[in-house]
N, C-alpha and C positions, 0 to 999 in steps of 0.2 A: 810463606806460601799457603794458600787455603787447601784444605784436605780435598783429595780426589773423591768425588761422590760416585755412587752407582749410576746416577743419571749421566754423568760425564762419560763414564766407561761405555754405557749403552749408546750414547751419541757417537762416539768414535767408532764403535763396532758397526753402527749403521752406515757411517761414512766410508769405512774401508772394508768391512767384511772380516776383519781380523778377529782372532779369538779373544775372549774376555780378559784372560790373564795377560796376553800380549798388549792389549789396549791399556790395561791398568799400568803395566810396566812403562809403556811409552809415555803415557800422561804424567806419571810420576817423574820420569827422567826429564820430561819437557816442562815440568813445574806447572802443569795445567794448560800450557799453550797448545791448542789443537793443531795449528799449522806445524809446529815443531814435532808434535807427536806423530803426525802423518809422515813427516820427513824421516823420523826415526824408524818407523815401520818400513818405509821405502828402502832405507839403507840396509835394513835387515834382509830385505828381498835381494838387494844387489850383492850382499855378502853370500847369501844362499845360492844365488845364480852362478857366481864364480866357482863355488864349491861343486855345483852340479853340472858344470860345463860338459863333462864327459858322459853324462847320463843320456839315455835315449828317450825322447818324447814321442812315442809311437802311437799313443792313444789321443783322444781329443774329439773335437767337433768341427765339422765342415758345413758351412752355410753358403748357399747360392741364392742370390736375389737379383731381381730385375726391376728397373724403373717402371712407373705406371704406364708410360708410353711404349715400354718394351724395346727401347732403342739402346739401352745400356744395361750391363749386368756386372756383378762382382761375385767373387768367391773369396771367402775368408776362412782360413783354417786356424783354430786355436788348439795347439798341441799341448799335451801333458804326459805324465809318465804312466798313470794307472787308469784302468777302466772305471774304478770307483769315482775318481774326480770327474772323468769325462761324462759320466751319467748324472752328475749333480746338476740340478735345475739352475742353480745360480751360475754355474760355469757355462751351461748352454745359453742362458740369457745374456751373459757377458759377450759371448761370441756373436750372438744376434745383434747386440748393440754396436759392436765393432763393425759388423756388416752394414748396419744402418748408416753409420758414419761414412763408410767406404762408398756406399751408393749415393749418399747426399753430396759428398765432396768430390768423389771420383778422382782421388789422387793418382798420379801416373806411376807410382812405384810403392813398393813395400815400405821403404824408408820414409816416404812422404806420408803414408798412412800412420806410421808410428809417431809422427810429429803432430798429428791432428789433435785439437783440443778435446778433452774428455773430463767433465766435471771439475774444471779448474786446474787440471794437470794435462798431460798428453796421454795418448793411447799407450805409448811405450812405457811411460812412468806407471800407468795403471797396471800394466803387465808385470813390471818389476815389483810393485806393491803386492800383487796377487801371488807372486813367487814366495814372498815372505809370509803371506796369509796361509797359503795352501801347503807350502813346504815341498813343492815339486818344481821341476824344470818346466817352464811354459814358453812356448814360441808361437809367433804369428806368421802365417803365410798369406799372400794376397795375389789375386789375378783379376783383371778386368777385361771387358769386351764391349765393343760398339758394333752395331750392324743395323740394317733396316728393321730387323726383328731379332731380339735375343730371347732364347728359350732356356729356362733353368731346369735342372734336375738334381735332387738331393737323394743319394742312395740311403736305404733304410738304416736307421740308427745314426744318421749324420756321419757316415763313414767315408763318403765321397761326394763331391759336388762338381757339376758340369754346367758349362754355358755353351750353347750352340748359336751361332749367328746365321740367319737366313737372308737370302738376297731380296726377299720381298716382304713388305709389311702388310700382312693380311691376317686377321684373327683366325680365319679358317685353316691357316697353316701352323698355328701355335702347337696343336697336339702333335703334328708331324715333327716339329722341332724338338718337342720333348721325347718323342720316340727315338730320334737320332741322338739326343743327349744320353738316353739310356744305352744306346749302342756304344757310345764313347766310353761310358762307365764299364760296360761289359767287355769290350774288345780292345780298349786302350790303343787306339791308333796313334801313330807318331806325327801324322800330317793330314791335311784335308785331301790332297791329291798328290800325284807323282811329283809335280813341280814344286811342292813344298818340302820335299825331302832333301836333307843336306847332301850336296854333291859328293862330299868326302865319304859319307855313308854309302852312297850308291856305288862309288868306286870300290869301296871295301867289299860290298856284297858281290860285285862282279868278280873280283879277285878270288873270293871264297868259292864262288861257283866254278871258276876255271880250275882251281886247285882240286876241288872235289871230283871234277870230270877227269882230270889227269890221273888222280889216284885210282879211279875206276878203270883206268887203262884206255880211255877214249882217245881216238886219234886227234892230233893237234888241229886239223882243219875243221872239226866240229866242236871243239872246246868253247869257242866264242859263242856259238849258237846255243849250246847247253847253258852257258852262264847267263845269257840274256833270258832264256826261258825261266831260269831260277829267279832272276831279277823280277820278271813279271809276276811270278808267284808271290814274291816278297811284297810287291806293290799291292796285290790283292788282299794280302793278310794285314798289311801295316798302314794303308792309307784309307781314310774314312769312306770316301765316295766309292772306292773300288771294293770295299769289304762286302761279303755276303750279308744281307740284311737279316738280323737275328730274329725278327718277327715274321719273316717270310723268306725262307732260304732259296726261293726260286728267282730272286732278284738281288741286285746290289743296292746299296744305299742311294747311289745316283739314280738307278732305275725307279726306286720307290718315290723319290722326290719328283722326278719327271712325270711319273704317272699322275701326280696331282697338278703339276703345271710344268710344261716343257722348259720354262725359264727358271724354275726354282732350283736353287743349289745352296750349298753351305759356304759361307764367306770366311768362317773361322770357328775355332772352338778352344775352350780352356777346360782343364781337368785337374783337380787336386784331390788326393786321397790320403787317408791315414797310412802311417807306416813309413 
């Protein structure tokens, strides 16, 4: 076997991002075969991944992007364990590259995104490789959205990403869509409107409202009315179009959009945040 040169180590480092000593060990074990060396580094990542399965990956980077015609959008979250790794430019750039692939290929699930090609391997294999390189648990999350117009928002420091779909495709409404996306990041609604809330959750809220009324000694004939009043308050707080607009408390999000165009509304939203 020919000796492993510094140039060989440098080349493998550039290919994988692994440390110099890890690259040298992998090349030595692989007897200079670069493909085998990469596989060795990936297996190291797989071993490390299983060891760190119970660790929490609460830091990371969230990227939200939309297509040039603004009809499609994706959010990709690349999670890690420490703020130190999350703020590393290489880690941020990797998350952006995964988001680029997601936007170009628009896979219909997280599992499908992990199977997408990435520099001769897959996105999933690249993540496993990076677990070995960085030494932390790394996870990927993914959401996508289609609408006549999709508007993105990335919260400062890549800590959250939002996509909002609008019912009309008109450049003059793009800023409004971003304002609504900021609303989603700030207020964390669970649905666009009342009809998007899980019926089981509605039933639960009604029962909670009734029980609270009974505990307050209210007569049974008004318990139902009180519970429905509490449900309406729940809808105002938890559904996007019925929330008070954070940029102007005198109106709801629905009112804000209708002030721009009576037919303008939100068709859907996606929200991913760290933690």
